[in-house]
C-alpha angles and dihedrals in degrees: 000000000000089000091053092051090049091051091049091050091048091049092051090050091050092050091047091051092047090055091052093245129138112259091235119040115226114246120231117262115227124229118182122221103205127187145089101320089160134028134044094324098044091120088073091050088052090053090050094049095046092048096046093044093055090045092051091050092050095043093048090051088054094051104285122233107339089327096316123111122242116240113194122214120196113227113190116203097162086216089287116132097216092048089048091057091048094052091044090056090047091052089051102040105029107024096035091218118187094196143014135214101205171306117231110198110059089222087063098039095054099058094034091053090059087061092049092047093053090049094046095243124149118230132189117192115205094197119014107115106172108120092230091068089078102019097080099077096251106161096205101045117105138161135211092202137059130260134263092244087059094042092048092056091054092048095045094048091048092051091053104033102036107022094035088213120186102178115044126179115201119201132175140179097237090246126126092252100037099045092040092055093044090050092049091053091045090052092054092047091049091047089056094047103263115125116199116243092213133017116184144151129225130194125259109246093030116130107175110077100157094114089050091048088054089055091049090052091049090053091057092230121190091182130033115195117195126192106200147065136301098261088070099026093059098055091040095056091042093054090047091055093043088056091050098253110151097182113136110261116216131179139157139248092304091085098050097123137086085243086079088073092048095050090047092053099244145346092276089072098048096045108122094015111143129210140173120235137144118285107287105275089202088072095054112104093219092070104042097104091051092045090055090054090056093046092047087059092050097256125121108215096225129157114356099355095103091038088060091045090051091046092059090043089056094048090049091049089051095052095042091044090052089050093230138058094255112134094207093052091044089054091050090050094050092053090054103040139051119236128215108226139167085264094053130261114338130194131183134210127223091278095054095255123132112260090223126042119195107192115164136166125266132191130208116228135211090270092060095252128123126228134186110253 
């Protein structure tokens, strides 16, 4: 019986060799794509998934990770910290992921990254900007975006130098990202001698801001800065305009989605809204071939789409540069080498932050589209 099994195994090996195939097929390597795939911020999860999916397809066509194919697993945290921890544990224990593109909300990324760190998994967030994401000494935590303390400087300086604002209202959504960004902008304004006339938090999920708008009117604001996401930013700016407030509305990279127009009730309400975001990656020559692939499939790679693509590119470069699919070695490699991405060359410091941040100001037009100023 043993001899028969041996002969069968030998025959299978011979057939495999005759076909020019490796005796042992490589297993897929799992990369998680974590973010809000459902819920109020699902448009960002869609950007992540589209970007990472196209990147996986392109990387696999070029040989994958050290000869192994990337298999993506969608991990939905709905921008909820507890759910983020749950999906992080699932990626580790059930899916056996070796890397993660994600998360989106900083309040999700921070606790989830503790799970990844303990498991020795490398993670690259395309969009979490709170400084604490990379300030905790986690060796495998990286980001493809800048930080709130960089973004806040750009916003604060613009409010003073370009808008010449005298009365600034600062609002936030009490979340790690939103309040962190509002506080960073507030710090820059205060540093330059401008004291806000109102500083207040609202609650995520809230839709009626009329009482808050009355306070803004009473403060005589010429600029309203909001740290938060589009589900609250849209109704807030609409109710401001409906009440006749013409103060300039400014926010950050949490409203970089066409859903901002939907939540506001139409392009007429978002016209003139300003926001900080990285320099438009769609204008970078390095990514034009990939951008055309998205557009050929009827999808405009707005917002964080190319950030997610570049994040997976970077993880792949780390693994291939290390010569093995070892997350720790990939992390070491990324901190010592630049990576060519669809967003240009990227380099990271010892914390996992980009060495160069490129925040600029954008403006929404009457068609409901945003453009770099």
